[in-house]
VEXVEXMAR-524846 format. One record per residue (C-alpha): residue in one letter; x, y, z. Coordinates in steps of 0.02 Angstrom, whole numbers, padded with zeros to 5 digits, always signed. Layout:
aXYZ
...
//
This chain:
m+03875+05395+05963
r+04017+05281+06013
a+04205+05304+06005
l+04294+05182+05891
d+04402+05064+05993
a+04586+05024+05960
g+04541+04874+05851
d+04422+04978+05745
c+04555+05112+05723
t+04689+04986+05674
e+04572+04907+05547
r+04530+05077+05473
r+04710+05140+05483
i+04661+05295+05582
t+04714+05375+05746
g+04537+05391+05815
g+04355+05414+05772
a+04172+05392+05816
a+04024+05295+05744
f+03845+05360+05744
e+03680+05351+05651
d+03576+05490+05574
p+03386+05503+05606
a+03353+05384+05459
g+03467+05251+05534
n+03610+05274+05410
h+03777+05225+05490
f+03917+05354+05483
e+04093+05366+05550
a+04199+05521+05576
f+04386+05503+05599
y+04549+05596+05622
g+04732+05554+05594
p+04730+05441+05441
v+04880+05325+05429
l+04936+05354+05249
s+05041+05235+05145
h+05055+05352+04993
r+05027+05207+04873
p+04894+05205+04736
a+04737+05108+04782
v+04718+04942+04690
l+04535+04897+04670
p+04505+04723+04597
t+04331+04761+04528
v+04361+04936+04458
s+04502+04979+04339
s+04482+05167+04311
f+04419+05241+04476
v+04533+05389+04514
t+04498+05517+04650
g+04661+05612+04659
d+04684+05724+04811
q+04497+05742+04843
g+04455+05573+04922
m+04313+05458+04874
g+04192+05580+04794
h+04004+05596+04815
v+03888+05490+04922
i+03698+05499+04918
v+03599+05442+05070
t+03411+05436+05090
a+03326+05550+05216
p+03139+05519+05231
d+03118+05648+05372
g+03192+05808+05302
p+03170+05919+05457
a+03247+05789+05575
t+03392+05762+05456
f+03419+05949+05436
s+03424+05969+05626
f+03546+05825+05638
//
């Protein structure tokens, strides 16, 4: 695990966070203190993607070693 540096945080518009990988090598980041603009997201390739107050929705990641991933 590594702490995100100031440049990473500025790019992600967050106060701080960390990057790490799960046992399968999938990259993850956890963060705190989002810098919010309170403007609707404008996505050039998707015209009807709406998440409301709940964020981005579901993500599915592969986990070939179930026990190691469960322990993680």
